N, C-alpha and C positions, 0 to 999 in steps of 0.2 A: 337677630339671632344672638342669644346670650353667649353661645360658644364663639370662638374666634375663627370661624370659617368665613372666607370671603364669598360673597354671593353676587357681586357685580361692582361696577364702577360708575361714578358720577363726577361731573366737573364742579369746581367750587361755585361757579355762577348758577348751576342748577340747584344747589343746596339753598341758595338765597331766593330765587325767583320761582322755581317750579316744584322742587321736592324738598321743602323745608320741614321743620319739626311738625309732626303730626300728619304729614302727607303720605299717601300710598304711592309706592314706586313699583311699577309693573316691569318685572324682569322677564327674560325669555322663558324661564321655566317656573317662576313663582312670583308672588306678589308680597311685598314687605311694607312695613310701616316704620318711618323714621322716628326714633325714640327721642326723648327730651334731652335738653342740654346738660342735665346732671350726669348723664352717661357718656358724654362726648369726651375724648381725650384732650386735655389742656396742653400737653407737651408738643402737639403737632400744630398748634395755632399761635398766631402772633397777636400781641395786644394792639388795639386801635386807640391811639391817643388823640381823641377828638372830644374835648369837654362839652362843646355845644351839642354834638350828637348824643352824648351820654345823658345830658340834661333833658333832651327831647324824649329819649327812650324812658327815662325815669318818670317823666310827666305822664306817659301813657301807661307804663307797666308797673310803676311804683318805685319807691326808694330802695327796694331790696336788690336792684340791679347794681352789682358792684363794678363791673368792667365790661368792655366790649372786646371780642376776639374775632379774628378772621376765620373762615372755614378751614378745617384741618387739611393739610396736604400730606398724604401718606407716601413716603418714599418706597421705592421698589424693594420687595422682600420684607417689609415691616408687617407685623401681625395685627397692628392697630388699625382703626378706621372709624367711620361713623356707625354707631350701633343701630341695628334695625331688628325688627321682629316680624315673624310671619303674620300676615293679616290680609284677608279674613282668616279666622281660625277654622272655618269649615272648608273641607276639601271634597272634591268630586272626582271619581274615577271615570274617564271617558268611555271605557268599555262596558263595565257592568252598571254604571250610573250610581254607584254607591256614594252616599252623602253622609259624612261623619266629621266630628271635630278632631283636631290633632291630638287632643288629650286622650282619646279612646285607643290610641296606639294601633289603629288599623292601617295607618300609612307610615312608611319608614322614611326617615330623613337620609338622603344620600348626597354627601358633599363631593365635590370634584376639585381637589387642590390645584390641578393644572389648568382647568377651565372653570373659573369661578361662576361664570354666567350659566353653566350647566348644573349647578347645585339645585336640587329639587327634592320633592317628596314622591315616592313611588308606592304603588299598591301591590305589594307582594302577595302572592296567592290568589290573584284575581281569577275567578272561574272561567272567564271568557278570553283569557290571554293564552295564546298558543306560541308565544315567543319566549326565548330565554331571558330577554330583558323585560322586567315588569313594566307595566304602563305608568306613565307620569300622571300624578294627581294634580289637578288644577283647582284654584280657589273658586268657591261659589261666588258668582259675580253680583251679589246683592248685599247692600249695607243699610244701616239705619242711622239717621242723624237728626238733630234738632237745631233750632235757631240759636241756642246758646253755645254751639260749637261742640257738642258731645257726639261721639262716634261709637257705634256698637255693631256687633254681628247681627245678621238678620235672624229673627226668632223663628227658626224653621219648625221646631216642635210645636210652639204655641200657634203658629200660623196654620198648621195642618190639623192639630187635634183640639186646640182651644183649651178649655178646662178639663177635658178628658185625659186621663192618664193612660199612656201607651208607650211601651218600650220596644216597639217594632223597629226594624231597620228602614231607614229613609233612603229614598232614591230620587234623584233629580234627572229627569230625562228630557232631551230636546227632541220634540216631535217634528219640528220644521227646520228649514235651512236658513231662515232669516235671522234667528236669534232674538226675536221679539219676545216680550214677557208672555204674550198669549201662546207662544209655541213651546214654552217651558212648563213642564208638569212635575209637581211634587207628589210623591206617593209613599205609602207605608206598606211594608210586607206583612206586618202583624195584623192590622185591622182592615187593610184594603182601602183606606180613605185616600182620595185624590183631590188635588186643587191646582188650578192654573195660577201662574205668577202674575197674570194681569189683574187679579183680585187684590194685589198688594199695592196698587197705585190708585190715587184719586179718592173719591168719596166712598167707593165700594170697599176700601181697605179698613175702615174703622171697626167693623165687627170682628176682623180677624187679627188685628195688630194690637199691641198694648196701648192703653189710653194715655200713659205717661212715659216719658223718657226715663231710662235707668240712670242717666247722668254719668256715663263712663268716659274716661280719658285714657284710652289704651296706650298712648305714647308715653305717659308718665305714671300709669298704674294707679290712678285714683278714681273714685266714684263719688258723685254728688247725689245723695239720696233724695233730696227734696226738690229735684228738677220737675217743674210743672209744665214743661213744653210738650207738645204733641210730636211724636217721632214721625219721620217721613222716610220713605224708601228711596234709596239712591242706587244707581247702577255703578259698579266698580269702574273707576277711570273716568267718570263724568267730569266735565269742566267746572261744575258748580259745587264740587265736593271740598275744595280747598283753595283759599285765596291768601296770598302773602300780604302782610301789613308792612309797608315800606316807609322809612323815615330817612331824610337826607339833610345834610348840613354843608354849608360852604366852608371850605378849608383853604387857607392861604399859607402854605408852609414857608418857613424862613430857613436861613442857613444854619443858625444855631439850633441846638437841641433844646429839650425842655429845661435842663439844668442851667444852660447858659442864659436862656430867656428869664428864668426865675432870678438869677443873680443880677441880670441887667435891670429888672424891675425894682429890685431892692437896693440897688447900688446908690441911689439918691439918699436913702436913709443912712447907709453905711458911711458915706463921705462926710456926714455931719458929725461923726464921732471924733473926740479929741485924738490927736496923733499919738499921744503917749499911752493910749488905752488898747493898743493892739495886743491881743493875748492868744494868738493862734499858735499852733504847734511849731511854726517856723521861727517865731520871734519877729521883731520889727525894728526898723531904724527910722529916724526922722525923715531921711531922704529916700529910703527904700523899705518896702513892706516885708520883703523876704530876701535876706541876704546872709543870714547867719549860718544856716545849715547847708547852703549850697557851695559848690567849689568856688574858689576865689576868682577864677576867670569869669564865670557867669555873674558873680556878685559885683565885680569891678565894672563890667559893662552895664549892668543894671543901674548902678549908682551913677554912672556917667550919663545915661539916658535921662534919669530922673533930674539931674542937675541942669541939663540943657533945657528942660521944660520950664525952668524958672521957679523952682520950689523955694521955700523959705530957707532951707539949709540943705546941704549935700553931704553925702557920706562917702568916705574913701575907704576902700577895703584893701588892706595890704597884709599878706601872709595870714589871712583868716581873721583879722580883727577889725572891728568897726571903729572908725575915728570920725566923729562929726566935725565938719568944717564949714565955714562960711564962705560964700562966693562959689567959684567954679570948682569942679571935682578934678583933682590932679592924680587920680588913681591910674597906675600904669598896668598894662596887662602883665601876667606872670611871665617870668623869663623861661623860655623853652630851652631844653637841653640841646647842646650842639649835636649835629648829626654824627660827629666823630667821637662823641662820648661813648665809653664802653657800656655794656649792658649792666655791669655791676654798679657803676657810678650812677647810671640812670635809675636803677631800682632803689638805691639808697636815697637819692634825691626825692623820688616819689614818696617814699616812706616818711621822710622828714616833713614833706609838705602836707601829707594827710594828717600827720600827728599834730600839726599846728592849727588844723581847722577846729574852731570852738564848737561845743555842743549848743550853747546859746550865746546870744550877743553879749559881749563883755563890757559894752559901753554903758555908762550910767544914764545916758539919754535914751536908751532903747528899753522898751518894755519887755519884761521877761514872761 
């Protein structure tokens, strides 16, 4: 449905294994077709970070695959969701047996915002209906498909009339209770021609069906004109109408994220750079990579830890200045104000301390 009416619900696992892209979904009142990924909402999905799985998908589908996403999860009250379209496009009235496509406007779309599963098409003005509620129109349960994966509506007019032109009203009546193709009869009110659906299967169907497939992909709205496969008749909902193509990859997650893993992999090359060539936005010292822009308490402790690891030189940070020293670090933690100090004196001391912090390292041994 191109409009934003809800017509049903599916679990994320069903979108992957049972009702994926291009599959028909039989709802209580209507049948829909899951549209292509170009129409799916990206905001309700999460990115799947699996490089090996992405490489496997690109090997099968091509390099145009940019990323992998999880099935969308629609929160309650949201108007978005997986887009679907009514398919087959031919509907049938169960009372008068009228058979017509949706485009003829003989059937009216009736949404139900409170019960989405009751959204359906109805036949208003049915001559055999004696109820205030119009009868529900159901899809014609026959489709056409070929070996190249094309899907199309059943050619009802060509199947009954062939090359003869007739604009009479079509009717699809069920003469038996078993629902077999031999018990279903297609007729025309204009010319009176009749034909059983059993002639649409097997070798007997070749004189009545098109010789070549029309190459339609209704879920993405494209048509391949040069398809040379012979179309075959399928029953709606049959198990051989849609199969998922599944790919899997073994994933061993780690504690760090992608950024941390990328830094860890490149850290061996970064360690080989000369110590005086650090030019990050924090500045750097021989004993500490980042101590100039941070508060002196953090910088003092950082320099102390670096000196204990046995670096070539240590850095003492006192009152926001970097002072390279040899040997151990003798930086002392900043003096905390006494608990009895008044608030005015404490605020003045904090202002003086912050004013003494340098914007960049002032030592000649530190890179700017």
